N, C-alpha and C positions, 0 to 999 in steps of 0.2 A: 336884559343884556345877554348877548350870546356867550355861552360858557365853553363851547367846544371849538378849538382852534387848531389849524395846521401851523405848527411853529417851526418846523425844520424839514428840509428836503435835500436830497443828493441824487445825482445822476451821472453816469460815466459817459464817455464818448462811445457811441454804439459802433459796432463793427466787430473786428476780431480783437479781443483783449488778451494780450500775451502775459505769461508769467503769473497768472492767478488761477487757483482752483475756484469752482463755484462758491464754496463756503467762504473762501477768502474774499471774494467779490462781495458777498453778503456783508461780511464784517466791515470792509472798507466803506460801503455805502451807509451802513448803520452808524458808524463813528462819525462820518462826515455829516449826516443828517442831524445827529445829536449836537455836534459842534455848531451847526447852522442854527439850531434852536437855543444854544447856550445852556444845554443840559448835559448830564453825564449818565453813564450806564446805570449807576446806582439809583437814578430817578425813575428808571423803567420798571413798571409793575405789570406789563402785559406785552407779549411779543406775538405778532401775527405774520405768518408767511404763506406763500403759495409754493408748493413743492415743485422745484425745477425738474425738467426731464433729464438734465445733465448731471444730477446728483441725487440719487434715490435714498431716502430715509423713511423708516416707518412713521415717525412723527417728526417732520422736518423742523418745525418750530422749536421743539424740545432739544433736538440735536444742535440747532443754531444757538439757542440760549446757553447750552453747555459749552459750545465753542467760544462764546463770548465770556464765559466764566460768571454768568449770573443765574439766579434762580427765581425768576418772577413767578407770582402766584398763577399767572395764566400764560400758557404757551400753546397756541392753536395754529394748525395748518388748515387753510381754507381750500375748498374746491369750488371754483366758479368760472373757470376759463377767463376770457377777457372781461367779464363782468366783475371779477374779483376785487379790483381796486375800489370800486364803489361799495362793494359788500364789506371790505375790511375797514374802510373809513366809517361807514355807518355802524358797524359793530363797535368800533372804538367810541363813537358818539354815545351809543347805548351804554357802554361800560362806564363812561364818565358821568353821564346823567343818572345812571343807576347807582353810582357810588362804589363800584367794584374796582376801579382803576382811575389813576390821575394822568398817567403818561403812557401812551401806547406806541410801541415801535413797530412799524409796518415795513417789511422788506420783501420785495418781489424781484428776483433776478434769475437769469438763466444764461447758459453759455453753449447753446447748440452748435455754434459755428466752430468753436475751438475744441469741444469735448466729444461731440457726437459725429460719427462719420455720416456722409450723405445717405448711404444705404441703410444704416442703422436708424437714422432719424425718420426716413420714409417708412420703414417697417414699424417703428414705434407709433407713428401717426395712424398707420393702417390698423394696428392691433388695439390701440387705446383711444383712437380718435372717434369722431362722431359718425362712425359708419356702422350700421346695424349688422351684427354678426350673422344673422340668419336671412334677412330680407335683402340686404344691400351687398354685403361683402362677396357673396358668390358670383356677382356680376363684375367684380374687379374694379370698383370705383376708387379713385384717390380723392383726397380733399379738394385739390384744384379742379378735378373733373366735376365734382358736385357743385362747386361755385360756378363752373362753366355752364352747367345745366341751368342754374338759376339765371345766369346772364342771358342765355339763349331764350329762356321763357320771358324774361323782361323785354328783350328786343322784339320778340314776336307780339307781346301784348301792347307795347307802347310805341312800336315802330322806331325804336332806338337803333343806333349803329355804333361802330367803333369810335366815332368822334365823341360820343358821350363818355365812353370808357376812357379814352385818351385824355379828355379834358380833366378828369379826376387825377390821373397820373401826373400830368403836366402841372396842375395846380399844386399838388403836394410837393413836387420836386422844387418848384420855384420858392416855396416856403422853406424847405429843408436847406437850401443853399445858404440861407441867412442864419442857420442854427449851427453853432460850433460842435454840438454833440451828435449831429445827424450822421447816419451811416452812408447815405447816398447823397452826394452834393455836386455831382457833375450836371451841367445844364441839360435840359431835355426840351425838345420841341416835337411837333407832331410827326415830323420825318423820322426823328430818332425813335419815337414811340412805335411807329408803324414798321420800322425795320427790326424791332425785337421779335424773336421767334415765337411761334405759337406753342403754348404750354397745354392748354385744354380749351379748345375752340368754344367761344370766341376770345378767350383770355390769352393775352400775350405775356411774355416775361415781365414787361413793365406794368402789367396789371396786377402783379403778384408782389407781396411784401418780400424783402430780402430776409435771409436767415442771418440773425445778428446775435452777438453777445451783448448783454446789457441788462437794463432793469432800473430800479430806483429804490430809494428808502424815503419814508415819510414819518414824521413825528407828530402825533395828535395828542393834545394836552388841554388842560384847563386854561381859562383866560388869565388867571393870576400867575400861571407858570410860563405863559407865552411871552415872546418879545425879549427874553433874556439875552439872546444872541444879537440883538440889535436889528433883527429883521422884522418887517411888518407882518403881524399874524394875519391869517386868512380864516374867516369864519365858515364853519360847516352849517349850512342853513336848510338842506333838504336832500333826501334820497328817495329813489323809487325803483322798483324792480318788476320784471315780468318774465314769464316762461310760457311758451306755447307748445314746445315739443323738444326732443333731443335729436332724433333722427329725421333727416329730410323727408323720408318716405311717410312720416307721420305729420308733417307740417300742414296746417290748414290751407296754406297758399304758398306758392313759390316766390311771389313778388310782393307780398305784404306781410310784415312780421310785427314783433312786439315792442320795438323801440319807443314808439309813441305812447304806449301804455305806461312804460316805465317813466317817461318824462311827465306825463299827466300826473302820476302819483307823486313825483318829486315836487312838482309845482304846487300841488294841493297841500303838501306837507309844509312847504316854505311860504305858502300864501303869495305866490308870484305868478306871472304869466310869461308866455313865450317872448313877449315884447320887452321884458326886463333883461333878457340874455344879451350880453355884449360880445361874448366870444363863445363859440361852440367847438368842442373837441370831440370828434366823431370817430368811432371804431371803423377802420377801413383796411382790413387785412387783404382784401382784393378790391379793385376799383368798383366792381358791382356792389360790394358791401356798402361803399360810400353812397352810391346813388340811391339804393333802397333805404338805407338807414336815414339819410338826410330827408327823404320824402316821408318816411314813416314818422319821423320826429316832427313833421309839420313845417319844415323850412322851405319846402318846394312842393308843388303839386305832383301827383303821381305821373311819372314819365317825363317830368320837366327839369329834373336836377341837372342833367347833362347840359342843357341849354343855359341854365343858371351859372354853372361853372365856366362855360365858354364865354359868357357875357361878363364875367368878373364880379358877379354878385357876392361871392364868398371870399374874395381877396381881402387883404388887410384894409383896403379903403372901400370895400363893398358894403352892402346893406347888413350883412352878418358875417364877420370873419370866421372862417372854419379852418381848423388844423393849421394854425399859424406856425407850428413847429415842423410840419411836413408829414404828419400822420405816420401810421405804421408802414405805409408804402415807401416812404423815403427817410423818415427819422429812424426807423428800425423796427424789427420784429424779433425781440429776444425770447422766442419760445413761449413757455408758460407765463412769462412776465409781460407779454405783449399787452398793451393797454395802459400800463402805469405811466408811460411817457405822456399820455394825454393829461393825466392828473398833474404831473409835474409842470407841464406847460400852463395849465390853468393857474397854478399857484404863482408861477413866475409872472404871468400877465397881471394878476391882481396885486402883486408886490410892486409892479412897475419896473421890473428888472429885465425886460425882454429886449432891450437895445433897439435896433432898427426894426425888430418885429413887433414892437410895442403898439398895442391898440390904445389910443388916447382915452383917458377917463374910463377905463374898463372897471366896472363895479361888480358885475355878476357873470360867472362863467358856468357853462354846462359841460360836464365830462360824461361821455357815454362809453360804455364798454359792452362787448358782446361775447358770449360763449358759444362755441360750436358753430353750426350753420344756421345763424339767426335764431338760435334756440333760447338762450337766456340773455337778458339785457339788464344793465344796471346804470342808473343815471345819478350823478352827484351834482348838487348845486352849491357853489362856493361864492362868498362875498368878501370884498375888500373891507378892511377896517379903517 
């Protein structure tokens, strides 16, 4: 019997969140997730966080536990970029199975839209983002321009065009319209997409994730502590990770990266196959990231993901529903917390609580996260109980 469960979740409406500090947002999400799980602060014996760019602390998790008024034996702040949600849940699984904790509170939230100015945020990304200080920075790249370079290389290699990129943006927006917590919910067609201005050729504004306030909290606990809040527990059945580089100048390829390796390792751990996955949540900070990650994960042949999106293969009624919440491109991109929304949607689908987004009989979900420019990948497999 599975002994590691996600018992509680919480997520705000993404966009601009007024009237809260980043720490207060963390607290609100934590208390809501514990309430969702039917547990209390005194039940928590480990806190895991990802340090937000909008609120700097030396040890963020310890500062957060102090803010909550608790002193758990373990308070750790992780670094993993968009792969962090999978890392934190798998770390919680290891704590439970190793006997060092029974209830782990995971909170990842950030408020770059309300707290950081545009210029300060861009400078922060340039100073601490995935740009090599000696080899790349002297040439003045931005993060969008590096993803744009990847997109151009992909187009050249596979004879793709802006209809492939646009298909991703349109797919995500159609899904986000159905989600009450999404940042971007206005309708989009290819005319709307094509009218958006160029950011880093060939990437347009609508190929890029919005800057959002948001995040989420997750409670991971033992089977006998789960279900106290009346919600259906979700089992943690596997995780896998990969790392091929940090800086794009060191990447083995511009168009093939490590997402598939992470999924292979997760499937091996869970003793499952790709055919068992009912819903896939794929990290898509830019439309080109979706195309490459979907292909590397093995859900489409190389160079063919755009056509699959255009043909509806990844819609709710397609062969494999992908990003039923709208992904980072439309559900929201809350800075350092980007990616945890994928995890929340996976849990909601497995609980059967997704409303008109619900995938019938969803039993197994795959949540993928990516750090940097295709540098690190984390995959989490969850199962309904």
